[in-house]
Each structure stands twice: as C-alpha cells, then as structure tokens.
C-alpha angles and dihedrals in degrees: 000000000000118000118219121209116213114229112220114246115245111224122214121225117193113208124179121214130204114253091251089066099042097090091050092048091049092046093048095239091113102068101163143035133200115215137172112271108284126212089246115038114213119240131211108278094034119115126247110208104204116206142162131208111245092210135346111002113258090007100069139049121273124239115219113233097181148295119253136178112245111238099179140012122179144142118282134177123197114209129180095265105018147016128235118207113192126221131178093262099040137299142289117230113209108206105138113101093230093052092046091050090048090049091049092048091053087055094052099260125125093229145345095268091057092047094047092049092048093052091044092053097040102039111000126243137306091043116190115196148123122287111217118192128188 
C-alpha cells in the first residue's frame, strides 16, 4: 500500500499598496504590511500578491509589484508611543526608539514618527490589525 502525503494548498492574498509604498515594495525594502483584520488571516507559506492601482481605485488597472511567500502573520496593535506584536505565548512590546525605527523601516517608513503619524491620520490610534511579513 502506498501512502500519499497531501501537500498543503498555498492560498493567494492580493493586497494593494498606495503609490508612496510601491518603490519600496518593488525594491524589497518594504518587507511587511499592517492591515485591518481580514476575514481570512494569511498563514506562513501563503502568497501575498502585491499590487498598486494605476489610477482611480476600482476604476483602473492594477500594476503588479511582486509575489512573495508570507513568513509570518500575527496580531499587532499600534499605539501612540509603542507597538504590541502578539505571539501564541504572549506579546512583545516595542517601546525602544531603535526597535520602533527598525519596525517602521521594515514597513517602508523613514522612521517611527512618520509611521505613527501616517497610521494616526489614516486609521486613528490605537490601530489593531494583522502584521504580515514576507
């Protein structure tokens, strides 16, 4: 009797990015995104299909910025002075300026202050969401 192993299906998640982030996604310097909680949470091994609208959203074609394998997806909350990243056994609280600046750089921002202000203006703080890394 031969035993067959079932290969897990990789799901594809299309995510659109604002034009300001497109060069960083293309260049590979933006290696994560923080989004509102989706109905289906991506898992490591799934594919993130990064795109950008070429004109008005939903009324123009999309430009493909790249496909990447997701390495990590977990809960994350951005507060005014710190970030909480959630793990199975607890959470990590990023409060140190160097860690916050490193976190912001991975998300395509020049520094923590710029990232915090962007999230505050776009979504309001605190912002609970899912951190997706590739």
